[in-house]
N, C-alpha and C positions, 0 to 999 in steps of 0.2 A: 547726467542731468540726477538732481537726488527728488526722484521721482515718489519717492516711499513720504519726503517729508512733504512733498506739494498733496500728495494721499491723507495726510492726517489734518493740514488745514483745512481741506474739503468736509472731512470727518466730521471737525468743530466747527465750519460755517453749515454746514443740513443737521448735525444731530443725526446725523447717520452714518455706519462705519462705511468706510468705502476702502475698498483691498484694489491696490493695485495688481494688474495682469499685462497690461502690454502697453506702449507709445507706440503708436504706428503714426510717421510725420504726414504731414499736410502742406498742399504745395498750397500756392495764388500769392502769398506776401510781399511785398517789396521792402518793408520794414522789420517782421518780426519771423521768427520762428513760430509754428502751427502743429499741434499734435493732436488725436484723437486720444484721448486717456481711459484705458478702457477697463473695467473691472469686473466682477463675477457677474454681477447682473444687472448693472448700469454702465455709460461712459459717459464725459463728459470733455468739449474742447478745451485745451491750452495754448496758450499763448506765454511766449519765451523771448526775452529781450536781454540786456544787461545789466548789470544792480540799479547803475546809478540814473537807469530808464524806468525809476519802479513807480515815480508823483503819475507816467504817459497814463500807466494800465489802472492806478486808484480814478484818474480826472477821467478814461473810457468809462471804469466801472462807474462813475457816478452818471455819465453822459446817460448809460442804458438805462440807469434806475430814474431819468428825470424823461426820457421817451416814454418807458412804460407807462409812470403814474399818468402821462396823460392822457388814455386808454385809446389813443388814436391807432396805432400799429403795431403788429409783434415785434418785438426784437427777442434775442437769447438773453434768457436769463442771468444776471448775473451773480454768479455764486463766492469766489473768495476773490483777494488780490494780494500780495506779499512779494516777500523774498526768498529768495534757497540759493545758499549758495553765493556762487556770485555772480548769480542771474535772478531777476523777477520774474513773476509770473501775472497771468489771469485765467482764471479758471470762468467760464459759461458752460451755460445749460448746451449740450450737445443735439442740432438740429437733423433730423436728415430731410433735404431739400430735394424737391419734385422738379421737373419741367415748369416755367412759364409760357401762358397764355396771355389771350386779351383779356379773358375773362378779370386773370391776375393782376396786367396791369388796367385795367379798369378799375379794380377794386383799390390800388394805389394811389391811382392818380387821388382818387377817394379820400385815402383814408391820411393821404399826405395834406391835404385842403384841411382836414382835421386837425393832424399835428399842427399846422401852422396857426386856426383858431388858440393853442393854446398861447394864452399873452404872459407878459412879461410890463411891468411898471417901466422899463429901462431896459436898454441895449445892453447886449452883454453877459454874463453869468455872473456864479456867485464863487467861483473861481478860472484860474488861467486852463488849459489842456493844450491837447499838440495837434496840427494837422501834420497828418505823415508822421514824423521824428521831428517837424519843427515846433517851436515854443510856436503857440497861438493865445495872445495877450486880452481877455475878454473887461477889463477892466471897465464898470458900468457908467455909463453916458447916459443923458437923456436926448442927446442930440446926436444921431443916425450920422450925416457926413460926418461929423469931427471923428464916431467913431469910425466910419471907413477910413478917411485919409489920417488919420493916426495911427491906429492899431493894425490895420489890415495893408490898406495901399505901403502906406510911408513905411509899416514893418518889413514890409517883405522887400522894399526897394532900400531903405537901411542895407538891410542883411546881402542883397544881392552886391552892394556896396564893398561889403567887405569881404566878401566871396570873390571878390576882382573883376566885378560886371559892370563897370565903369562907364564914361561916353553918353553917346545919346542914349542908351536908356534911364541914366539916371537924370540928363536935364531933362528929357521929355518928361520923367515921370514926375519932377518938380513942378514942370510947367498942370501937369496934367492935376496934379495937387491941389493945387492954386484956383484952379476954376472950376472945381466937382459941384458946387451949389450948383451951375447950371442947369446938371444931367439930373437933378430932382424938382427946377421948376413945376407947382403946379400938382408936385409928388408927395406926401408923407406918409411913408409907411408905416406900420406896427410893429412893436416890438414881437414875434413870431417866433416857438420855439420851433428852430432849427434843428434837421439833420448838422449841417455842417460841412460832410464831403460825401454827397449822395453821388455819386457814378454809380452807372451799373455794379459793377463787380462788389457793391456794397450794400445788394439786394437783391433776397430771391425768392424764390415760393417753398413751402414746407410742403410737406408729403398729401396736406387736406386741403391746399390751392389756397392757402393765406398767404399775403404778403411778410415777407420780415423783412424789414435792415437792420445793417449792425454796423459797426468802425466808426460811431458818429462822432463826430469833431466839436459837439455841444454847445447854442450859446441861442440867445434871445438876437432876433436882426430882421434884416426885409427878407420877407419871402420868396422875393424874386431872386437871391443868389441861388437858393436850394434848387429851383426852378432851371436854372443861369445852368449849375452845374451837370442837370442830369441832359443839358443837350452838348456838353463840353464835348465829350468823347463818345459821345450816342448811346446806344443800347435800350433806349424807352422806347416804345412802341408809340403811335399816332392816339390810342386809346386811351394811353397814360394821361396825355396831355387832353382832350377831349374830356377825362372826365372829373381831372382835375379842373379847369374852367368853367366847365356845367357846374362844381360846388362850389366856386371861387375866383370869380374872373380876373385874369391878370389888365395893369394897368394896361393903354395904349402906350405908353415907355419903355415898356418892358426891351423888345427889342434893341434899343441903345443902350441902357443901362448892366442888359446881360454883359455884354462886351467887361465894359466894368467889375461886375463882380469876377469873372472868370482870368480877366485878368491876375488876380489874386492869386489863382490856384495854378496860374504856368508860370509866375514869378517863383512859387513855392517849390514847383517841380525845377525851375532853372534853380534854384538854391539847393536841392536834395541829388537832382540827375546831372545836370549842365547840358550840355549839347548844346540841339539846335532850340532849344525853350531861349533863348535867349533874344532869337530873331522875331520868334513869334508873339513873344510880349512887346517889345518895339513895334510891331507891324500892328498891334492892337493897341496899344499907348497911341500911333500915329493915327490910327481909324477915330478913336472917341476925340482928337484933338482938332482931326477933320471935321465931326458932327459940330464941335461945338463954337468951330469959325476960327481956332484958335493958332 
């Protein structure tokens, strides 16, 4: 990797000369390679991937700026993104993480509710981005059910069909798409700023005990979608949910709709990783159809 070229881009972006000393590999990512890029007096967090995925990093850069602009919750400061040789890169502020605790969980719950109060006049976003490395279409819409049917659930179902996951998954998925409106009777979500991929691995606490969220897949949508994702793989404590509901109580219909929102992520995991996610997606679809009596 041409670390010198990235160092020069950091210097240009920050207006401060950065002299590369070492690059230390970091673990934890399924999609990108990650490094701590160490200089003489400061370090940066760097993500690398194939050159053709440069736009994925550009969208993540913009997403971090969008969240930071809300003033609700801390994110790593995005420094610069671009291409170097055969690879694309994203450079962020390097943060030292501390231990999470009940106080951090409560604070994150309140801050996430504040992030969700940051509104837009439409569902979607100003640009497309990715969920993992899968394209995520954010074309604007004034109709949330249409948005979820076409740009989220329908998109992943079509992709899974092209990937060879046919049969019951597709037929049940089409049935579900046809009756989505029934899951929103009496409930009209507002276009809230969402992190978009808020599982426990995408949040932490800094050394001062401030919550930090990162690796966003931003768009404006139903805030329930973010909360649902926090429940999909666990990792958030009771204090987090109590604090969020104290700040902004969830609608009584959320426990049913969270399965709909998490179906999107399970389909994406199927398309990214294969394996047992097909059966899980089929079972979730059946559960939703049963709730609707279809």
